[in-house]
C-alpha positions, 0 to 999 in steps of 0.5 A: 499500499502507498504511504499516502493511505496511511497519511497523517490527517488531523481532526479538523478542530486540530487542523485549524488550530495548526492553521491559526499558529502556522500564519503566525510562524510565517509572520514572524518570518518576516521583519520585524522578527526576521527569523527567516528560517520560520517562513518555510516552517510556516508554509509547512505547517500550513500543508500538514493542516491540509492533509486528508482535506477535502476541498471544502475543509481546505477552504476553511483551513486557508481562510484561517491561515490566511486570517492568522498570517495577514492580520499580524503582517500588516497590522500597521495599517490600524496606526491611523486608519483604524480596524475596518480597512485593516481587516477588509485588506486582511480578509481579502488576502485571506481569501485568496489564501483560502482558494489557494490552500484549498485547491492545495488540499485537493492535490495533497489528497489525490496527487499521490494516486495520479503519481503512485510511484515514490518518484512521482509522489516526491518528485511531482506532488512538491512541484505542483504544490509550490506552483499553486502557492506561486499562482496565487501570490502572482494573482494577488499581487496584480488583482483586483485593483492592481494587486497587493504585492506584499507578503509573499514568501520570498520577501521573508528572505532578505537576510538569509542564504537563500536571498541572492537566489532571487538574482536567478529566479526572481521573487516568484521563483524564490517563493516557489523554491521555498514552498517547494522544500516545505512541501517535500518536507511534508511529503517525506513526512508522509513516507514512513516506509522509507528509511528515515536516513533516506528522507533526511538525506533527501530533505538535507540534499534538497536544501543543499542543492539550492544553497550551493547555487553561487551568487550572481556576479555583478559588473560594475560599470562606474560609481556615483556619489550621492547624498540621501537626506531624511528629514524626519518630516511629520509627513503622515496622512493626518499630520497636523503641518503649516503648508511648506513644513516638509520642504523646510524639514528636507532643506534644513537637513541638507544644508549641512551638506552644502561643500560636499561633493556629490553627482546628485541629492536625492529626497524621498516621495513628498518631501517637497509638500508644496508642488515647486512647478506650481509654487515660485517660492517652493522652486526658489528653495529647490533651485537654491539647494541644487545651486549650493549642492552644485548638483541635480535634486531629486524630490517628491511631490504632488503635481497637478497638470491639467487638473489631475493630481499625480504622485510624483517625482522631479529631476530638478536643476537650478535654473532649469526647473523639472527637467524630467518627471516620473508619475507613480504608475501604481497608485495605492488603491484605497489610499492614494485613490478610491476605485469604485468610490459610488460602490464602496462608499455606502459601506464605510462612508466616513473612511471612504471620504478620508481619501478627498482626492484621487491620484492619476495613473502615470503614463511616463517611464521611470527612468532619470537621465541625470548628467549620464547616470541612468537611475530608475525610480520607484515611488513607495510601493512601487518597489514591490511591483515586478513589472515596474522593476523589470521595465527600469531595468530593461531601459538601461537603469544603472541604479535604483532610487527608491523614495518613500514616506512611511510616516504614517506607519510610525514604529511598526513593522511596514518600514522594515518590511518595504525595506526588505523588499528594496534589499532583495530588489538589489539582489534581483537586479544587481543593482544599488538601491537607495531607500529613502524615506522621510522618517526611515527605514532609510538605507544604501543598499549594494548589489549583493544586498549588504548595507552601505549606509543607513539612518536611524528612523525618526531621526533628521540626517543624510547618507552621503556615499560613493555607490556602484553602478551596474549594467549587469543583466541577471537571469531573473531580469531575462526571464521577466515573469516567464518563470512565474507563468511556467511554475504556475502553469504546472500547478494549475495542470497538476491541479487539473489531473488531480481534479480528474482523479477526485472526479473519478474516485467520486463516480466509483464510490456512486456506482 
């Protein structure tokens, strides 16, 4: 008899308890705790809770696991927005979790019958499980309203030995590998007829094979000396400040740098709370900084051409003004704009009305040519968008400037979660990343993921460093989203075969 016939299966109540605990364990793998080794453990516990489950009970287990993970992982939303948006977003993402794990339960139950040999059970079933997980992450990252590319398993690995793999396989590929390792461990647990030493050897060997992959080499094609300024500005959504205060904070933090020889100065998202393209006074301040620093200034602001607001980044040169502009392509739904406002407003009118203006969707490219240095520009959550990052590298970016405003999230985990994404992007693209925030976490990260410089949160200061440039193209950039499509397709194809097996089994029972 197959090992699956003697499969470990928890009572439903116990499976729900394990699922709830698994969500918390998975979250502990992310910053701020950053116990990266717990992320695969959390995934494995979820899979254990699914053993022996039907689609219906698998959906329930998945919902509990999703709620446990997401309500912990994005608790930072509650700091200023309260419980309703937190539970709404957490609940939506948990529904994706429920569907993904419900379908995974079908694979775990019927996959060993579709692929009955030991090689099939160990070689195919974990791949299908990992493919389904990757597909769920890929869909929720882009849908609905542009998706929410947060909480992917890969994002827990910015400080781990697995992190450099992103240069080879990208974020989706890294998620696939981590879940594959977890699924393989669970499948080995289901094979009691195999000697314990053999099962241990397979597990250790799989991890070793993954870890011996060398880091992708970076070819440096130059360097640039830059200043990144954190103004410690009270720039939160509900902050009370006089117009121009955020601009003044960043100006004050930059003045001590006068005399430093730099190629450019970069300020965070919304560092100029008065649009210098519409305010002569604000333009004069930027001209002064650019003149005294003898360098261009990259700053965030809110622009309004043609009666449409944009969250914009400006490349400012003294006497010339904004010589290039990037308007955020992926404004955050329910934060920077309200999709389907008329539909959602009856559910929570007070909260919906907090979003008083809707930002437009930018159409410009996200590359600045700064005196011959090509810089990719990412505004806030742009750094989590695979497509935007891929486009900037394909268009020739030699460095990434990630401007953000984390003031709304206080001392919560949000800013360090975002910094972890920036660190993985550095390794994935083989580019230096300047993650500069109004309040932190701000850091300069080299292409190998190391921290070149950083600033304490909620302090005023600047990072002045000589940073490597690169035109290296990693396998992850060459593949783009192709690998994500491939492994997701494997997962869905395997699911289809398992569903056919389940249907045949039901017909046999009814005869």
